[in-house]
C-alpha positions as CSV (number, residue, x, y, z in Angstrom):
1,X,-29.0,26.1,-153.0
2,X,-28.4,29.5,-154.6
3,X,-31.9,29.8,-156.3
4,X,-34.2,31.7,-153.9
5,X,-37.5,29.9,-153.1
6,X,-40.6,32.1,-153.3
7,X,-43.7,30.6,-151.8
8,X,-47.2,32.0,-152.4
9,X,-49.5,31.3,-149.5
10,X,-48.9,30.8,-145.8
11,X,-51.3,27.8,-145.4
12,X,-50.1,24.6,-143.7
13,X,-48.5,23.4,-146.9
14,X,-46.5,26.5,-147.7
15,X,-45.4,26.9,-144.1
16,X,-44.3,23.2,-143.9
17,X,-42.2,23.7,-147.0
18,X,-40.6,26.8,-145.6
19,X,-39.8,25.1,-142.3
20,X,-38.3,22.0,-144.0
21,X,-36.2,24.3,-146.2
22,X,-35.1,26.1,-143.0
23,X,-34.1,22.8,-141.3
24,X,-31.9,22.2,-144.3
25,X,-30.4,25.7,-144.3
26,X,-32.2,26.9,-147.4
27,X,-33.8,30.3,-147.2
28,X,-37.3,31.0,-148.5
29,X,-39.8,33.8,-148.6
30,X,-43.6,33.4,-148.2
31,X,-46.1,36.0,-149.5
32,X,-49.5,35.7,-147.8
33,X,-52.6,37.7,-148.7
34,X,-53.9,37.9,-145.1
35,X,-52.7,41.0,-143.3
36,X,-51.5,39.2,-140.1
37,X,-51.5,35.7,-138.6
38,X,-54.6,36.6,-136.6
39,X,-56.6,38.2,-139.4
40,X,-59.2,35.4,-139.4
41,X,-60.2,32.2,-137.7
42,X,-58.4,29.2,-139.1
43,X,-61.1,26.6,-139.0
44,X,-61.7,23.7,-136.7
45,X,-60.0,20.4,-135.7
46,X,-57.8,18.4,-138.0
47,X,-56.9,14.7,-137.6
48,X,-53.2,14.4,-138.4
49,X,-52.5,11.1,-140.0
50,X,-49.7,8.7,-139.2
51,X,-48.8,8.1,-142.9
52,X,-48.5,11.7,-144.2
53,X,-49.2,14.6,-141.8
54,X,-47.1,13.2,-138.9
55,X,-44.1,12.3,-141.0
56,X,-44.2,15.8,-142.5
57,X,-44.0,17.3,-139.0
58,X,-41.1,15.0,-138.1
59,X,-39.3,16.2,-141.2
60,X,-40.0,19.7,-140.0
61,X,-38.5,18.9,-136.6
62,X,-41.8,19.7,-134.9
63,X,-43.5,16.4,-134.0
64,X,-42.8,16.6,-130.3
65,X,-44.1,20.2,-130.2
66,X,-47.2,19.1,-132.2
67,X,-48.0,16.4,-129.6
68,X,-48.4,19.1,-127.0
69,X,-51.2,20.7,-129.1
70,X,-53.3,17.5,-129.4
71,X,-56.9,17.8,-128.4
72,X,-57.3,14.9,-125.9
73,X,-60.3,12.7,-126.5
74,X,-60.8,14.1,-130.0
75,X,-60.4,10.8,-131.8
76,X,-63.8,9.5,-130.4
77,X,-66.2,8.9,-133.2
78,X,-70.0,8.5,-133.4
79,X,-72.3,7.8,-136.3
80,X,-76.1,8.3,-135.9
81,X,-79.1,8.0,-138.1
82,X,-81.6,10.8,-138.6
83,X,-83.6,9.6,-135.6
84,X,-80.7,10.1,-133.3
85,X,-80.1,6.3,-132.9
86,X,-76.4,5.7,-132.3
87,X,-75.1,3.2,-134.8
88,X,-71.4,3.4,-134.0
89,X,-69.7,4.8,-130.9
90,X,-65.9,4.4,-130.7
91,X,-64.1,6.1,-127.8
92,X,-60.7,7.6,-128.1
93,X,-58.5,4.7,-127.3
94,X,-55.5,6.9,-126.6
95,X,-53.2,5.4,-129.2
96,X,-52.9,8.6,-131.0
97,X,-53.1,7.2,-134.5
98,X,-55.0,10.1,-135.8
99,X,-54.7,12.8,-133.1
100,X,-56.9,15.9,-133.4
101,X,-55.4,19.4,-133.3
102,X,-56.9,22.8,-133.9
103,X,-55.8,24.1,-137.3
104,X,-55.1,27.5,-135.9
105,X,-52.8,26.1,-133.2
106,X,-50.9,24.0,-135.8
107,X,-50.5,27.0,-138.1
108,X,-49.2,29.2,-135.3
109,X,-46.7,26.5,-134.4
110,X,-45.4,26.5,-138.0
111,X,-45.3,30.3,-138.2
112,X,-43.3,30.5,-135.0
113,X,-40.8,28.0,-136.2
114,X,-39.7,30.2,-139.1
115,X,-37.0,33.0,-138.9
116,X,-38.4,36.5,-138.5
117,X,-39.2,38.1,-141.8
118,X,-39.8,34.9,-143.7
119,X,-43.5,35.7,-144.2
120,X,-44.6,38.9,-145.9
121,X,-48.1,39.6,-144.7
122,X,-50.7,41.5,-146.8
123,X,-49.3,40.3,-150.1
124,X,-52.2,39.2,-152.1
125,X,-51.1,37.8,-155.5
126,X,-52.9,39.5,-158.3
127,X,-51.1,38.1,-161.3
128,X,-48.2,35.9,-162.2
129,X,-46.3,35.9,-165.5
130,X,-43.4,34.1,-167.0
131,X,-40.2,36.1,-167.8
132,X,-38.6,33.2,-169.7
133,X,-35.7,30.9,-168.8
134,X,-37.6,29.6,-165.7
135,X,-38.0,33.0,-164.1
136,X,-41.4,34.5,-163.0
137,X,-42.8,37.7,-161.8
138,X,-45.6,37.9,-159.2
139,X,-47.6,41.2,-158.9
140,X,-49.4,41.9,-155.7
141,X,-52.6,43.8,-155.0
142,X,-50.6,46.4,-153.1
143,X,-48.6,47.3,-156.2
144,X,-45.4,45.4,-155.1
145,X,-43.8,42.8,-157.4
146,X,-41.2,40.1,-156.9
147,X,-39.1,38.2,-159.5
148,X,-37.9,34.6,-158.7
149,X,-36.2,31.7,-160.3
150,X,-38.1,29.1,-158.1
151,X,-41.8,29.8,-157.5
152,X,-44.2,27.5,-155.5
153,X,-47.9,28.0,-155.6
154,X,-49.2,27.1,-152.2
155,X,-52.1,29.5,-152.7
156,X,-55.1,27.1,-152.4
157,X,-58.1,26.3,-154.5
158,X,-58.2,29.6,-156.6
159,X,-54.4,29.6,-157.1
160,X,-52.9,32.5,-159.1
161,X,-49.9,30.4,-159.8
162,X,-51.7,27.3,-161.2
163,X,-52.4,28.9,-164.7
164,X,-48.7,28.9,-165.4
165,X,-48.9,25.1,-165.3
166,X,-52.4,24.0,-166.0
167,X,-55.7,25.2,-167.5
168,X,-57.7,23.3,-164.9
169,X,-60.1,25.3,-162.7
170,X,-62.1,24.1,-159.7
171,X,-65.7,23.0,-160.3
172,X,-68.6,22.7,-157.9
173,X,-69.1,19.2,-156.6
174,X,-72.8,19.6,-156.0
175,X,-72.3,19.4,-152.3
176,X,-72.1,22.4,-149.8
177,X,-71.4,22.8,-146.1
178,X,-73.1,25.3,-143.8
179,X,-70.9,26.0,-140.8
180,X,-71.9,27.3,-137.3
181,X,-70.7,27.1,-133.7
182,X,-72.4,26.4,-130.4
183,X,-70.3,27.8,-127.5
184,X,-70.0,26.4,-124.0
185,X,-72.0,23.4,-125.1
186,X,-72.0,21.4,-121.8
187,X,-73.6,24.3,-119.9
188,X,-75.6,26.2,-122.6
189,X,-76.5,23.4,-125.0
190,X,-76.3,20.2,-122.9
191,X,-78.5,18.0,-125.0
192,X,-76.6,18.8,-128.2
193,X,-73.3,18.3,-126.3
194,X,-74.3,14.9,-125.1
195,X,-75.4,14.0,-128.6
196,X,-72.0,14.9,-130.1
197,X,-70.0,13.2,-127.4
198,X,-66.3,13.6,-126.8
199,X,-65.1,13.8,-130.4
200,X,-66.8,13.8,-133.7
201,X,-70.4,13.0,-134.6
202,X,-71.9,12.3,-138.0
203,X,-75.7,12.0,-138.4
204,X,-76.2,11.1,-142.1
205,X,-78.7,10.3,-144.7
206,X,-78.5,10.1,-148.5
207,X,-77.5,13.5,-149.8
208,X,-77.3,15.3,-146.5
209,X,-75.9,15.2,-143.0
210,X,-75.4,17.0,-139.7
211,X,-71.8,16.7,-138.4
212,X,-70.1,18.2,-135.5
213,X,-66.8,18.2,-133.6
214,X,-66.2,18.9,-129.9
215,X,-63.5,21.5,-129.6
216,X,-61.8,23.0,-126.6
217,X,-63.9,24.7,-123.9
218,X,-67.0,22.7,-124.8
219,X,-67.3,24.4,-128.3
220,X,-69.4,22.4,-130.7
221,X,-68.4,23.0,-134.3
222,X,-71.2,22.1,-136.7
223,X,-71.0,21.4,-140.4
224,X,-74.3,20.8,-142.2
225,X,-73.9,18.9,-145.5
226,X,-76.4,19.4,-148.4
227,X,-76.5,18.3,-152.0
228,X,-77.7,21.5,-153.6
229,X,-77.5,23.3,-156.9
230,X,-75.9,26.8,-157.1
231,X,-79.4,28.2,-158.0
232,X,-81.0,26.7,-154.8
233,X,-78.2,28.1,-152.7
234,X,-78.5,31.5,-154.3
235,X,-82.1,31.6,-153.1
236,X,-81.0,31.6,-149.4
237,X,-80.2,35.0,-147.9
238,X,-77.2,34.4,-145.7
239,X,-77.1,38.1,-144.9
240,X,-80.2,37.3,-142.8
241,X,-78.9,34.6,-140.4
242,X,-82.4,33.8,-138.9
243,X,-83.9,33.3,-142.3
244,X,-81.0,31.3,-143.6
245,X,-81.0,29.0,-140.5
246,X,-84.8,28.5,-140.9
247,X,-84.4,27.5,-144.6
248,X,-81.5,25.1,-143.9
249,X,-83.2,23.3,-141.0
250,X,-86.3,22.7,-143.2
251,X,-84.2,20.3,-145.1
252,X,-84.0,18.2,-141.9
253,X,-87.8,18.0,-141.1
254,X,-88.5,14.9,-139.1
255,X,-84.9,14.6,-137.8
256,X,-84.3,14.2,-134.1
257,X,-84.5,17.6,-132.3
258,X,-81.2,17.0,-130.6
259,X,-79.6,16.9,-134.0
260,X,-81.5,19.9,-135.6
261,X,-80.5,21.9,-132.4
262,X,-77.0,21.9,-133.8
263,X,-78.4,24.1,-136.6
264,X,-81.1,26.2,-134.8
265,X,-79.1,26.9,-131.6
266,X,-76.0,28.2,-133.4
267,X,-74.3,31.0,-131.6
268,X,-72.7,32.3,-134.9
269,X,-74.4,33.2,-138.2
270,X,-74.4,30.2,-140.6
271,X,-71.6,30.4,-143.2
272,X,-72.0,28.8,-146.6
273,X,-69.0,26.8,-147.9
274,X,-69.6,25.3,-151.4
275,X,-67.2,22.4,-152.1
276,X,-65.1,22.5,-155.3
277,X,-62.7,20.1,-156.8
278,X,-60.0,19.7,-159.5
279,X,-59.9,16.7,-161.8
280,X,-58.9,13.5,-159.9
281,X,-55.9,13.0,-162.2
282,X,-54.9,16.6,-162.3
283,X,-51.3,16.9,-163.5
284,X,-49.2,19.1,-165.7
285,X,-46.1,19.0,-167.9
286,X,-42.9,20.2,-166.2
287,X,-42.5,24.0,-166.5
288,X,-39.1,25.5,-165.6
289,X,-38.9,27.2,-162.2
290,X,-42.5,26.6,-160.9
291,X,-44.6,23.9,-159.1
292,X,-47.7,23.6,-156.9
293,X,-48.6,22.0,-153.6
294,X,-51.7,21.4,-151.5
295,X,-55.1,22.5,-152.8
296,X,-53.5,24.4,-155.6
297,X,-52.3,21.0,-157.0
298,X,-55.1,18.6,-155.9
299,X,-58.3,20.1,-154.6
300,X,-60.7,17.4,-153.6
301,X,-63.9,17.0,-151.5
302,X,-63.2,16.8,-147.7
303,X,-62.0,13.4,-146.6
304,X,-59.6,14.3,-143.8
305,X,-56.7,14.3,-146.2
306,X,-56.5,17.9,-147.5
307,X,-54.3,19.4,-144.7
308,X,-52.3,16.2,-144.3
309,X,-51.5,16.1,-148.0
310,X,-50.6,19.8,-148.1
311,X,-48.1,19.3,-145.3
312,X,-46.7,16.1,-146.8
313,X,-46.3,17.9,-150.2
314,X,-44.5,20.7,-148.5
315,X,-42.1,18.4,-146.7
316,X,-41.5,16.2,-149.8
317,X,-40.7,19.3,-151.9
318,X,-38.4,20.7,-149.3
319,X,-36.5,17.4,-149.0
320,X,-36.3,17.1,-152.8
321,X,-34.8,20.6,-153.0
322,X,-32.3,19.8,-150.3
323,X,-31.3,16.6,-152.0
324,X,-30.6,18.5,-155.3
325,X,-29.0,21.7,-154.1
326,X,-27.4,22.4,-157.5
327,X,-30.3,21.3,-159.7
328,X,-33.7,22.7,-158.8
329,X,-35.2,21.2,-161.9
330,X,-34.2,17.7,-160.9
331,X,-35.8,18.4,-157.5
332,X,-39.1,19.6,-159.0
333,X,-39.2,16.7,-161.5
334,X,-38.7,14.1,-158.7
335,X,-41.3,15.8,-156.5
336,X,-43.9,16.0,-159.2
337,X,-43.4,12.4,-160.3
338,X,-44.3,11.3,-156.8
339,X,-47.0,13.9,-156.3
340,X,-49.2,13.0,-159.2
341,X,-50.0,9.3,-158.4
342,X,-50.2,10.2,-154.7
343,X,-52.8,13.0,-155.4
344,X,-54.8,10.8,-157.8
345,X,-55.1,8.0,-155.2
346,X,-56.2,10.4,-152.5
347,X,-58.7,12.1,-154.8
348,X,-60.3,8.7,-155.6
349,X,-60.5,7.9,-151.9
350,X,-62.2,11.2,-151.3
351,X,-64.9,10.4,-153.8
352,X,-65.4,7.0,-152.2
353,X,-65.7,8.5,-148.7
354,X,-68.3,11.0,-149.9
355,X,-70.3,8.1,-151.3
356,X,-70.0,6.3,-147.9
357,X,-71.2,9.4,-146.1
358,X,-74.0,10.7,-148.4
359,X,-74.7,7.9,-150.8
360,X,-77.9,5.8,-151.2
361,X,-77.1,3.6,-148.2
362,X,-75.8,6.2,-145.8
363,X,-75.3,6.1,-142.8
364,X,-75.0,2.3,-142.8
365,X,-72.3,2.4,-145.5
366,X,-70.1,4.5,-143.2
367,X,-70.7,2.3,-140.2
368,X,-69.7,-0.8,-142.3
369,X,-66.6,1.1,-143.4
370,X,-65.5,1.7,-139.8
371,X,-66.4,-1.7,-138.5
372,X,-64.6,-3.4,-141.4
373,X,-61.4,-1.7,-140.3
374,X,-61.5,1.4,-142.6
375,X,-60.8,4.9,-141.5
376,X,-62.7,8.0,-142.6
377,X,-61.1,11.4,-142.2
């Protein structure tokens, strides 16, 4: 392929694309807003699925290395009610069907698999414009520009590339997460650690929940889910961690203290993460020289699929470009024709999982889902 591939965003999807291109001998360049690989924490554990995330890593030639990163015991799952009663307790059976790995470790593995100089750090895309004939120019906040004949927007929910293809913008789902960590849980927070167990724990009720993952070193990573309006959230001063924590925990009055301790005993300030989504059937007409992957293409409520889909998108796009070395447009067309129905199905599933977790019959609806043979992310 003689057309240079320019990727905006060094998330898991953009990195997987670059790696699969490299495997096929196709060079690419990634422009990433963050100033360095270690500029910020990269989130918590991800379960990497056998039907999309793991095949993407095989296409990237990294599956064996990935297995060395797996958090042992992380597939254990618990579902509780607000009184702390355990309704479901499934141990990690060791089969590795949905192995857990820390997002930061997975990202580092992908970064290290690329040739030196592939990623240009500190390149925050400020604007993108068409130059005609399938060529585009990206302007960066540092004043630099780049022109390319093949542009891939892997730049997440608030993509600067998406407007070239679509007028869709993310909208608030009505649900937000509040994130915090408890460190050295087994020693400093033993009751909370016992409640979480060896993997993930979800204590749910209609419209809300307290969820946590056990990470390495006994860290308990907590996500508090709340159905809340933007106006209600704006009334919480997250610049005052104690006040914010006190306001959030009031929404769980009457819940078991071992659950609310996952909020009140946090060792980090609470961080608000409003959840946004794109339309379930988001798609666009073919535009010469540009496409999207990951959250830039199909942002949806958390369901365990987001990272997996982004990597799968990246691998599928990389393989399509390798299969059509003399016809990038044929590659992009084939990629998008498969992308759109895949994304729509995953988005519909994410809505269903949200209803199972926080709908009128939660948490019993989620327990039924698991015991009937389903899998939630």
